[in-house]
N, C-alpha and C positions, 0 to 999 in steps of 0.2 A: 504494500500500500504506500501511497505517496502522502507525505506530510510536509507540505511546503512551509518555509520559514521566511517571514517577511516583516518589514517595519509595521508596527501597530499604528492605527489611526484612532482619532478621538471617537469615531463611531464604534470602535472595538471595545471601548471602556466597559460597557455593561457585561459583555461576554467574558472579558478578562476578569472582571470583578467576581463573576460567578465561579470561574475557575479558581481564583485565589480564595474565595470563601470556602470552597470545598477543601482546599489544601490547609487552610487555617483550622477547619474542623478536624481534619485528620491529625494534625499536630496535637490538638487538644485531646483527642481520643487516645493518642499515643502517650499521653501524660506529660507532654512537653510544654514549656512556657514560651517557646519560640512562636512568634506571631500572635500572642495572646494579649497584646497591649494596645490594640488599635492600629498596628502597623503590620503589613502594608494595608492601604485603604484606597478608595477611588481617587483621592487627591494624589497619592503616590503614583498611581498608574498614569494619571493625566500629566504629572510632572515628567515622568519618563518619556511619554510620547512627545511632549513639548520640547524636551531636550534631545529628541531624535534617538533615544536609546532603548525604547520599548519594542519588543519583538513578539510576534505570535507565531505559533505553529498551528496549522489548520488541517482539517480532514473534511473533505466535501464542503468546504467553505465555512465550517464551524470551527471556532477557536477551541483547540484541545490542549494548548500549552502556552505558557507565557514566561518571559524573563526580560531582564534589563541587561544590555551588553554595552560596556563602556571601555574606553581605551585610556590607560594610564590614569584612571580617575577613581582612586579610592584612598583618600588621605590616611585612613586607619592603617593601611598596609605599610606606611612608612615606618611604623614602630611594631616590629614583630619580635616576640619572645621566641627566637629560633632564627632561621635564615631562609630566605628565598633561594631557589636554585639558580635564578638569573638576576641580572641587575638592569637589563634594558627595558625596552617597551614591553607592555603586556596588555592583554585583554582581560577584563574582569567581568564576571556576571553575578547578578543578584536576583532574588525573587523568583526562583524557578518553581513553577507550579504546573501540574498536569491535571486535566479535568478528571473528576472522580470516575466517570464512565470508562476512562482509558488507563487508569492505574493498573500496573501489573502487566502491561503490554510492551514494556521496553521503551516507552517514549522519552523517558528522561535521558536515556543513552542517545537517542536520535537528536534530542535537543542539544546536548553537549557536542555532538558531531557537527551540527549546524554552527554552533558558536566557534568551534575550532576551525571550521571552513572560513569564517569571517576573518579570524586571525591570520590564517595562511594567505588569504587573498590580499591582505594588507601587509604581508611579509613581517608579521609580528611573531616572535619566536616562542611566546609562552602565554598560557592562560592561567589565571588565578581565581580563586573563589574561597569562600569560607562557609562554615555551617555551625549550628549549635552542637554542643557536646552530646545531646541526646537524639540527634537526627541520624539514626542508624541507617535509614534507607538512603539518605544522600551520601553518607560515608561509604556505603557499599557501591554506589554509582561511581564515586571518585576512585575507589580501589579498582573496580572493573575497567574503568576508562584510562587507567595509568597515571592518575594524579598522585603526587607524593605529599604526604603530610609534612609541612615545613615548620610548624610551631603555632603559637597562639597570637591572635590580634584582639584588640578591644574595639568592639563595634557597637554603637548605641548603648554604651555602658556595660556591655557583657562580654566576657571572654568567649572567643570563637576559635574553632579549629580552622587553620589556614592551609590551603592546598595549592599546588602549582603543577602544571603539566608543561614540560618542554616539548615543543612540537618538532617533528623531524623534517 
């Protein structure tokens, strides 16, 4: 099946918010405090789109995945308790969410493949991300996709596990 990946538009906000609400609920059901404080929210999505960093993955024109993809733009990553694998340019992604009807179908892996393709197309040698200490599903995705745990960063007042993948 095809799952096109493209820039989100403001008309996508309701569908993206529905996807994120499902992900927020799954995190809650998993016993996590990640995303349980009103973030992300529709304003976060709008800001991503207005900054030209919001992306959707679709299936038959329905939004099935969302994330923000930025280049060299995560101030929290300047202070890592550990060490990044590279020192140059990097792509960073945040707010990865898959629609609840599509969970368990490997779409998180496809989403990361799309993000890595963006980095390669821009000749950027690495991709970085972070996750909560109790987000075992995302840690599994990072492990399977070849991301290395590099240390801890402080993001929005909480310590997070930081990962990086050096692209070939």
